[in-house]
VEXDREN-2710 file (C-alpha; in Angstrom, 1 decimal):
% VEXDREN-2710
k/r/px/py/pz
1/UNK/-43.3/131.6/-47.5
2/UNK/-46.9/131.0/-48.7
3/UNK/-48.1/134.2/-47.0
4/UNK/-45.2/136.1/-48.6
5/UNK/-46.1/134.7/-52.0
6/UNK/-49.7/135.7/-51.6
7/UNK/-49.0/139.2/-50.4
8/UNK/-46.7/139.9/-53.3
9/UNK/-49.7/139.6/-55.6
10/UNK/-51.1/142.8/-54.2
11/UNK/-48.0/144.6/-55.5
12/UNK/-48.8/143.5/-59.0
13/UNK/-46.3/140.7/-59.4
14/UNK/-47.7/139.3/-62.7
15/UNK/-45.4/136.2/-62.7
16/UNK/-47.1/134.8/-59.6
17/UNK/-50.3/132.9/-59.6
18/UNK/-53.0/133.4/-56.9
19/UNK/-55.7/130.9/-55.8
20/UNK/-58.9/131.5/-57.7
21/UNK/-61.7/132.0/-55.2
22/UNK/-65.3/130.9/-55.9
23/UNK/-67.6/133.6/-57.0
24/UNK/-69.9/135.0/-54.3
25/UNK/-73.6/134.3/-54.7
26/UNK/-74.9/136.8/-52.3
27/UNK/-75.0/140.6/-53.1
28/UNK/-71.9/142.3/-51.7
29/UNK/-72.1/145.8/-50.2
30/UNK/-69.6/148.2/-48.6
31/UNK/-70.8/149.9/-45.5
32/UNK/-68.9/153.2/-46.0
33/UNK/-69.3/156.0/-43.5
34/UNK/-68.1/159.6/-43.7
35/UNK/-66.4/161.2/-40.7
36/UNK/-66.0/165.0/-40.5
37/UNK/-62.5/165.9/-39.5
38/UNK/-62.5/169.7/-40.4
39/UNK/-64.8/172.3/-41.9
40/UNK/-66.3/170.8/-45.1
41/UNK/-63.8/167.9/-44.9
42/UNK/-64.8/164.3/-44.6
43/UNK/-62.9/161.0/-44.5
44/UNK/-63.7/157.4/-45.0
45/UNK/-61.4/155.2/-43.0
46/UNK/-60.6/151.7/-44.2
47/UNK/-60.0/148.7/-42.1
48/UNK/-56.4/148.2/-41.0
49/UNK/-56.3/144.7/-42.5
50/UNK/-54.9/142.9/-45.5
51/UNK/-57.1/142.3/-48.5
52/UNK/-59.6/139.5/-47.9
53/UNK/-63.1/138.4/-49.2
54/UNK/-64.4/139.4/-45.8
55/UNK/-63.5/143.1/-46.2
56/UNK/-63.8/143.3/-50.0
57/UNK/-60.7/145.4/-50.2
58/UNK/-62.1/148.1/-47.9
59/UNK/-58.6/148.7/-46.5
60/UNK/-57.8/152.2/-47.7
61/UNK/-58.5/155.8/-46.5
62/UNK/-60.2/158.2/-48.8
63/UNK/-61.2/161.8/-48.3
64/UNK/-63.5/164.3/-49.8
65/UNK/-63.8/168.1/-49.4
66/UNK/-67.1/169.9/-50.0
67/UNK/-66.2/173.2/-51.7
68/UNK/-68.5/175.8/-53.1
69/UNK/-67.4/174.7/-56.6
70/UNK/-68.1/171.0/-56.0
71/UNK/-66.5/168.1/-54.3
72/UNK/-62.7/167.3/-54.3
73/UNK/-62.0/163.6/-53.8
74/UNK/-58.7/162.1/-52.7
75/UNK/-58.3/158.5/-53.9
76/UNK/-61.1/156.2/-55.0
77/UNK/-60.7/152.8/-53.4
78/UNK/-60.0/149.3/-54.7
79/UNK/-62.8/148.4/-57.1
80/UNK/-65.7/149.6/-59.2
81/UNK/-68.1/148.5/-56.5
82/UNK/-66.2/150.5/-53.9
83/UNK/-66.3/153.5/-56.2
84/UNK/-70.1/153.2/-56.6
85/UNK/-70.6/153.1/-52.8
86/UNK/-68.2/156.1/-52.4
87/UNK/-69.9/158.2/-55.0
88/UNK/-73.3/157.5/-53.4
89/UNK/-71.9/158.5/-50.0
90/UNK/-70.4/161.7/-51.3
91/UNK/-73.7/162.8/-52.9
92/UNK/-75.7/161.8/-49.8
93/UNK/-73.3/163.8/-47.6
94/UNK/-72.9/166.9/-49.8
95/UNK/-75.6/166.9/-52.5
96/UNK/-72.8/167.8/-55.0
97/UNK/-70.9/166.2/-57.8
98/UNK/-67.2/165.5/-57.8
99/UNK/-65.3/168.0/-59.8
100/UNK/-61.7/166.9/-59.1
101/UNK/-60.2/163.5/-58.1
102/UNK/-56.6/163.1/-57.0
103/UNK/-54.9/159.7/-57.1
104/UNK/-52.1/159.9/-54.5
105/UNK/-50.2/157.0/-56.1
106/UNK/-50.7/154.0/-58.3
107/UNK/-51.4/151.2/-55.8
108/UNK/-54.7/149.5/-56.5
109/UNK/-56.5/150.2/-53.2
110/UNK/-56.1/153.9/-54.0
111/UNK/-57.2/154.1/-57.6
112/UNK/-59.3/151.2/-58.9
113/UNK/-62.5/153.0/-58.1
114/UNK/-61.6/155.6/-60.8
115/UNK/-64.1/154.4/-63.4
116/UNK/-67.0/156.0/-61.4
117/UNK/-65.6/159.4/-62.1
118/UNK/-64.8/161.5/-65.2
119/UNK/-61.2/160.5/-66.2
120/UNK/-60.6/164.0/-67.5
121/UNK/-61.1/165.2/-63.9
122/UNK/-58.8/162.6/-62.3
123/UNK/-55.4/164.1/-61.6
124/UNK/-52.1/162.4/-60.7
125/UNK/-48.3/162.9/-60.9
126/UNK/-46.7/161.8/-64.2
127/UNK/-45.0/158.8/-62.7
128/UNK/-48.2/157.7/-61.0
129/UNK/-49.9/157.7/-64.4
130/UNK/-47.0/155.7/-66.0
131/UNK/-47.0/153.3/-63.1
132/UNK/-50.7/152.6/-63.4
133/UNK/-50.4/152.1/-67.1
134/UNK/-47.6/149.5/-66.5
135/UNK/-49.1/147.7/-63.6
136/UNK/-52.8/148.4/-63.4
137/UNK/-54.1/145.3/-65.2
138/UNK/-51.9/143.1/-63.1
139/UNK/-53.2/144.7/-60.0
140/UNK/-56.8/144.3/-61.0
141/UNK/-56.4/140.7/-62.1
142/UNK/-54.6/139.7/-58.9
143/UNK/-57.2/141.4/-56.7
144/UNK/-59.9/139.6/-58.6
145/UNK/-58.3/136.3/-57.7
146/UNK/-58.1/137.4/-54.0
147/UNK/-61.5/139.2/-53.6
148/UNK/-63.7/137.4/-56.2
149/UNK/-67.0/139.2/-57.0
150/UNK/-66.0/142.3/-55.1
151/UNK/-64.0/143.1/-58.1
152/UNK/-66.5/142.3/-60.8
153/UNK/-66.7/144.9/-63.5
154/UNK/-63.6/146.8/-62.4
155/UNK/-61.6/148.4/-65.1
156/UNK/-58.3/150.3/-64.9
157/UNK/-58.9/154.0/-65.7
158/UNK/-55.8/156.1/-66.3
159/UNK/-55.9/159.7/-65.0
160/UNK/-56.0/162.2/-67.8
161/UNK/-55.1/165.4/-65.8
162/UNK/-51.4/165.6/-65.2
163/UNK/-50.2/167.4/-62.1
164/UNK/-47.4/169.7/-63.1
165/UNK/-48.5/172.7/-61.0
166/UNK/-48.0/173.7/-57.4
167/UNK/-51.6/174.3/-56.3
168/UNK/-55.2/174.3/-57.4
169/UNK/-58.1/176.2/-55.9
170/UNK/-61.8/175.3/-55.6
171/UNK/-64.0/177.7/-53.7
172/UNK/-62.1/178.8/-50.6
173/UNK/-59.9/175.7/-50.5
174/UNK/-56.4/176.0/-52.0
175/UNK/-54.9/172.6/-52.4
176/UNK/-51.1/172.6/-52.5
177/UNK/-49.5/169.7/-54.4
178/UNK/-46.7/168.1/-52.5
179/UNK/-44.8/165.5/-54.6
180/UNK/-42.8/163.0/-52.7
181/UNK/-41.3/159.6/-53.2
182/UNK/-40.3/156.6/-51.2
183/UNK/-43.5/154.5/-50.8
184/UNK/-43.5/154.5/-54.6
185/UNK/-41.5/156.7/-57.1
186/UNK/-44.4/159.2/-57.1
187/UNK/-46.3/159.9/-53.9
188/UNK/-48.6/162.9/-53.8
189/UNK/-49.5/164.6/-50.5
190/UNK/-52.0/167.4/-50.5
191/UNK/-52.3/170.3/-48.1
192/UNK/-55.6/172.1/-47.8
193/UNK/-54.6/175.6/-46.7
194/UNK/-58.2/176.4/-45.8
195/UNK/-58.4/173.8/-43.1
196/UNK/-54.8/172.8/-42.4
197/UNK/-55.5/169.2/-43.2
198/UNK/-52.5/167.4/-44.8
199/UNK/-53.6/164.4/-46.8
200/UNK/-50.4/162.4/-46.8
201/UNK/-51.4/159.3/-48.8
202/UNK/-49.2/156.3/-48.1
203/UNK/-46.1/158.3/-47.1
204/UNK/-47.7/158.0/-43.6
205/UNK/-49.3/155.0/-41.9
206/UNK/-50.7/154.9/-38.4
207/UNK/-51.3/151.8/-36.4
208/UNK/-51.1/149.7/-39.5
209/UNK/-47.8/148.3/-40.8
210/UNK/-46.4/150.1/-43.8
211/UNK/-46.4/148.3/-47.1
212/UNK/-43.2/148.1/-49.3
213/UNK/-43.8/146.6/-52.7
214/UNK/-42.3/149.5/-54.5
215/UNK/-40.4/151.2/-51.7
216/UNK/-37.1/153.1/-51.7
217/UNK/-36.5/153.4/-48.0
218/UNK/-33.8/156.2/-48.2
219/UNK/-36.2/158.3/-50.2
220/UNK/-39.1/157.5/-47.9
221/UNK/-37.1/158.7/-44.8
222/UNK/-36.3/161.9/-46.6
223/UNK/-39.9/162.5/-47.5
224/UNK/-41.0/161.9/-43.9
225/UNK/-38.4/164.4/-42.8
226/UNK/-39.8/167.0/-45.3
227/UNK/-43.4/166.4/-44.5
228/UNK/-42.7/166.9/-40.8
229/UNK/-41.7/170.5/-41.6
230/UNK/-45.0/171.4/-43.3
231/UNK/-47.3/173.4/-41.0
232/UNK/-50.5/171.5/-40.5
233/UNK/-53.3/170.8/-38.0
234/UNK/-54.2/167.3/-39.0
235/UNK/-52.5/164.6/-40.9
236/UNK/-54.7/162.1/-42.7
237/UNK/-52.6/159.0/-43.5
238/UNK/-53.2/156.5/-46.3
239/UNK/-54.1/153.9/-43.7
240/UNK/-55.1/154.4/-40.1
241/UNK/-56.9/157.1/-38.1
242/UNK/-56.7/160.8/-38.6
243/UNK/-53.7/162.2/-36.7
244/UNK/-53.5/165.4/-34.7
245/UNK/-50.1/164.8/-33.1
246/UNK/-47.9/163.8/-36.1
247/UNK/-47.6/160.4/-34.6
248/UNK/-48.1/158.9/-38.0
249/UNK/-44.9/160.5/-39.2
250/UNK/-42.9/159.3/-36.2
251/UNK/-44.3/155.8/-36.2
252/UNK/-43.8/155.2/-39.9
253/UNK/-40.2/156.5/-39.7
254/UNK/-39.4/154.5/-36.6
255/UNK/-40.9/151.3/-38.0
256/UNK/-39.0/151.6/-41.4
257/UNK/-35.8/152.3/-39.6
258/UNK/-36.2/149.3/-37.3
259/UNK/-37.2/147.1/-40.3
260/UNK/-34.2/148.1/-42.4
261/UNK/-31.7/147.8/-39.5
262/UNK/-32.9/144.3/-38.6
263/UNK/-32.9/143.1/-42.2
264/UNK/-29.3/144.4/-42.6
265/UNK/-28.3/142.6/-39.5
266/UNK/-29.9/139.4/-40.8
267/UNK/-28.0/139.8/-44.1
268/UNK/-24.7/140.3/-42.4
269/UNK/-25.2/137.2/-40.3
270/UNK/-26.0/135.1/-43.4
271/UNK/-29.6/134.4/-42.7
272/UNK/-31.9/133.4/-45.5
273/UNK/-35.3/135.0/-46.2
274/UNK/-37.3/132.6/-44.0
275/UNK/-34.9/133.2/-41.1
276/UNK/-34.9/137.0/-41.6
277/UNK/-38.7/137.1/-41.6
278/UNK/-38.7/135.6/-38.0
279/UNK/-37.2/138.7/-36.4
280/UNK/-38.7/139.5/-32.9
281/UNK/-41.1/142.4/-32.9
282/UNK/-40.5/145.1/-30.2
283/UNK/-43.3/145.7/-27.8
284/UNK/-43.7/149.3/-29.1
285/UNK/-44.9/147.9/-32.4
286/UNK/-47.3/145.3/-30.9
287/UNK/-50.3/147.6/-31.5
288/UNK/-49.6/147.9/-35.2
289/UNK/-52.0/145.8/-37.3
290/UNK/-50.9/143.1/-39.8
291/UNK/-47.2/143.7/-38.8
292/UNK/-46.2/140.0/-39.1
293/UNK/-47.6/139.7/-42.6
294/UNK/-46.0/143.0/-43.7
295/UNK/-42.6/141.9/-42.3
296/UNK/-42.8/138.7/-44.4
297/UNK/-43.8/140.8/-47.4
298/UNK/-41.1/143.3/-46.9
299/UNK/-38.5/140.6/-46.6
300/UNK/-39.6/139.4/-50.1
301/UNK/-39.5/143.0/-51.4
302/UNK/-36.4/144.4/-49.7
303/UNK/-34.1/141.6/-48.7
304/UNK/-32.5/140.8/-52.0
305/UNK/-31.4/144.5/-52.4
306/UNK/-30.2/144.6/-48.8
307/UNK/-28.2/141.4/-49.3
308/UNK/-26.7/142.9/-52.5
309/UNK/-25.5/145.9/-50.5
310/UNK/-24.3/143.9/-47.5
311/UNK/-22.5/140.8/-49.0
312/UNK/-19.8/142.8/-50.9
313/UNK/-19.0/144.4/-47.6
314/UNK/-18.7/141.0/-45.9
315/UNK/-16.4/139.9/-48.8
316/UNK/-14.1/142.8/-48.3
317/UNK/-13.9/142.2/-44.6
318/UNK/-12.9/138.6/-45.1
319/UNK/-10.0/139.4/-47.5
END
């Protein structure tokens, strides 16, 4: 279970130790590129990988929208160094400053670049703020152990603008705030009514296995059902390519259903965690990146709760 143990660190498990990597001697640089997906709307697509010194934590999607009032940024990346590269890219692309930042949730790949932006302009749901306060330092420390100098100088910056409103307008772009839960207990999706782009955060993954360190699968399925009803032209998931067909909704929902169903079967048959992690992967999921690692990780996150639900059922059946 060494890979499971390592992957838990990314979820901020402070009681676990990670191997300390040697500091990097050579300068480290992100090669971020902006892709235009709609009018005035740009995305930076992260690698569909796990954290590693090779990618420097560049595994997350971020987006920025060039409005007449200034730039609106959705998520900030996994480190100060990433935030610096992102800020430079935004100015090179738009020639404007960032006037609003949205953190979609409190996982470190989405918000540890916050310190490059004015914290008074960083907005998040109340439970995202409390989650980052509770776990942010653990996240940062664990990523430093995994990524080394990529994380140097990174500090946890807590958003100071609380989202307790339904929409916000900058220039012609009206951004509707869509609070969900399931991936965490506070997952913000944002609909830009000007372009029809739905920024789904980690409620949706595409061609990259969904992560589950703080997941409530029942709530996640409900959120996917609701997000499917929202009129949109493009979905931009938290990980994976931009989606014009809603495939990210279907793939995420189908994968989570399959995962839960198989873990429940494993629990009912009395398998331990190592055995449960060896479930065969259907061919339809073979194109999903890092799926084997995320299955192992999800067993560690989800299996104890599934066993707790399942074993009393078995006990009643035996009486």
